N, C-alpha and C positions, 0 to 999 in steps of 0.2 A: 035291411036289418040282418046282422050276423046270426047264423045258427051254429052254435058251438058244439063240436063233438071231440071225443077223445081219440087220439091216433098214435100209432107207433111208426118209427122208422128203424131200419137195421141195415147192416152191411154184410159181414162175413159169417155170421152164425147160420147154421142149418136149423130151421125152426120146427119144433114139434108143436104145432098149433093147438092140439088138444091139451097139452101140458100148459101152454101159455094161457089159454082161455080159462082153464081151471084155476089158475093162480091170480087172475086179475079180478078186482072188485067191479070194474067197469069194462064192458066189452068194447074193444076198439072198433070204430066205424071206418077208419082209414088206415091203410098200411102202405108205407113208401119204402121201396127197396133201393139200395145203392146199385147202380148199373155200370158205373165207370168211375175209377178213382182218380183219373187225370194223369196217371203215371206213377203215383206213389203206391206202394203196397201191392198186394197180390191179386192181379186181375183174374188169374186162373181160378183162384178160390171163389171169386164172385161168380164165375161161369158155372162153378159146381153147385152153387146154392140158390142163385137168384131166381131162376125159373121155377124151381120147386117151392121156394118161399112164397112167390107171388101166386102160384096156382093154389097152394094150401089156403092162403087167405081168401082168395076169390071164391073157392068152393065152400067156404064158411060164411059167405055173404058179406065179406069186407071189401069195400072199395079199394082198389089198388092203384098205385102210382109208382113212378121211378124218378130217382135223382141222378144227375150226371155232372161230374166235376168238370168245370172249365179248366183248361190246362195251359201252362206256359210252354209245353213241349210238343203237344199234339194239336193239330188243326181242329177247329170246330167240327168239320166234316168227319174226321177220324174219331173224335169223341162220341159223336152220335152213332156212328157205325158200330163202335165197340159196345155201346149201350144196347143197341138192338140185338147184337149177338148174345149178350148176357141174358136179356129178357126172353129170348127164344120165342116159343109159341105164345107166351103171355103178353108179348108186345101189343098185340091187337086188342087186348083186354084192358090195357092201362087207361085209367080215367084222366090222369094229369101227369105232367112232367115238371121237374124242378131243375134249374141250372144252379149247381152248388158252386159258390164263390168263396173259397177259403184257402187257396194255395198261393203262397207268396210268389210274385213274379207274373201272375196272370194279367193279361191286358184287357182293359175295358172293351176294346174293339172286338176281341175274341169272345168275351161274354155276350156282347150284343149279337154277334153272328150266331153263336150257339143258341141263344134264345130264339132268334128268327128261324133257325132250322127246326128246332123242337116245336115251335108254334105251328109249323106246317102239318104236324102230326097230332098234337094235343094242346089244349090250353096250357100255358107254361108260366111258372112263377120263378122267382129268384130266392134261393136260400143263402143266407149269410148272417154274420153277426156284426153288431155295431163296431166292436173293437177292430175288426178286419176292414170293414168298409171305410171307416174314418182313418184308421192308422196305416193301412197298406195301400188303399186306393185314393186317399185324400178326399173322401166323402163326395164322390160324384153325384150330381143332382140333375143330370141330363133329362130332357123332357121325354125321351123314348122309354125311360125306365118305367113310366106310368103304365105302359102297355103290359108290364109283367109284374104282377103284385108280389108282395114280400112275404117270405116265410123266414122269420127271424129266430136266431138262437139267443135266448136270454134266460139263463138258468136261475130264475128267481123263485121257483117252486110254486108259482101261482098259475092255476089253470084258467087263464084268461088271455085275451089278445092285447093287453096293455103292455106296451114296450117303450123304452126310451127312444125317441124319434131320431132318425138319421136319413140320409138320402134326400130325394126330392120332397117338397112339401106335400103333405097329405098322401104319401105313398101308402096305398091300401095294404094292410096286413091281413093275410088270409091264413096264417099259421104261426104258431109260437112253440118253439122247442123249449119247454120250461124245465125239463129235467134231463140230465145227461146220462151217460152209459149206466144202465141198470139191468141186472140179470133177472129174468123172469122165465120160469119153466125151462131153465137150462140154456137160454139164448140171451144175447145182449141187445138191448133196445135203447133208443132215446124216446122220451115221452113228449107228446105234443097235444096242443089244442088247435083244431082246424075249423075254419069257417066253411061249413058244409054247403053254403049257397054257392061257393066257388068250387069246392073239391068234388061234389057229387050231388046226389038227389036229396034235396033238403027235406023231403018227407021222412027221411031216416034220422033227422037231427034230433038231438036231445032237448028236452025242456030244461034250459040251464037256469031257470029261476030257482031251482032247487040245487043244493050243494051235491055235487057228484063225487063220491069217494074215489080217488085216484091212487092206486097201489104204486109204491109203498110209502107215500108221503106220511110222515108222522102226524097225528091229529093236532099236535101243538104247533105245527109249522105256521109261520106268519110272515108277512112281507119283509120285515126287517131282517129276519134270519135268512130268507131267500136271497135278499140283496147281498148279504155278507157272503153266502155260499157262492153266489154268482161271481162276485169280485174275486173271491179266493180261487175259484176254478180258472178264470181267465188269467189270473196272475201266474198260476202253475203252468198253463198253456204257454204263456209268453216266455217263462223261464225255460221250459222244455225246448222251445224253439231256439233260444240262444245256445243252450247246451248242444242241441242237434247241429247247429252251424259249426260249433267248435269241434265236435266229433267228426263232422264231414271234412273239415280242413285237415284232420289228422288221419282219417281212415275211410271216408266215404259213407258214413252212417246216414240214415234217413233224416232229412231236415223238416219233415212234415209237421206243421203245427196242429194237425187234425188228429185227435187222440184215436179216432177209429182206425185210421190208416196205420199208425204206429203200432197199435195193439195187435193188428192183424199180422204183422210181420214178425212178432215175437213168439 
């Protein structure tokens, strides 16, 4: 049975955890830090903030993890090494790892290899979105994927693990990124619901029979509005991707479909 907890993920912000926790209605039980962008955006910026962000969360009793982008340009071994460098001394304290699959051109074979390498160190899941998995990878359903549960991006504003299914049948969902880039306490985060029976010690799990207020969702939010916002967001992402390709052809601008990477370079 799933034990649901509120969690955050972040990439390039340097986090003032006291300010963040003072701004949230619900205390996050899990924090996942980007450790490697896959070659898009500013890796040096990650190295400046990742270790401090992880340490600050851990010292406040928050379970910590890291996500690593699979890359079309760097080998899985290089991706893992860059991630370990970014995490620094906090690497040994990470509870879980996630392989982020959202860069156009990444090969499924490299995703598998990176998952296997990560799993030698920590239990590992796959982060992706249905639009990318189906649209860019043609919805692979390989049996090995079942070894790596799913953390899905679906911006419907609903704090649950219900997602539109994709990938292999009965792919276990252990996380849902239900709200995109949101500024809290001066830092930018995505909001998530995680299954704590996978991410950490389920004795810390919330009793989710009661409604948990998740900042800053409006009280009138409902599934229909969430679906509309989700569709609108991914429509903008796809449009930005097309514009990026056009700009790249003209002057080498970033083609990244990931809003986190693009915003970091601006």
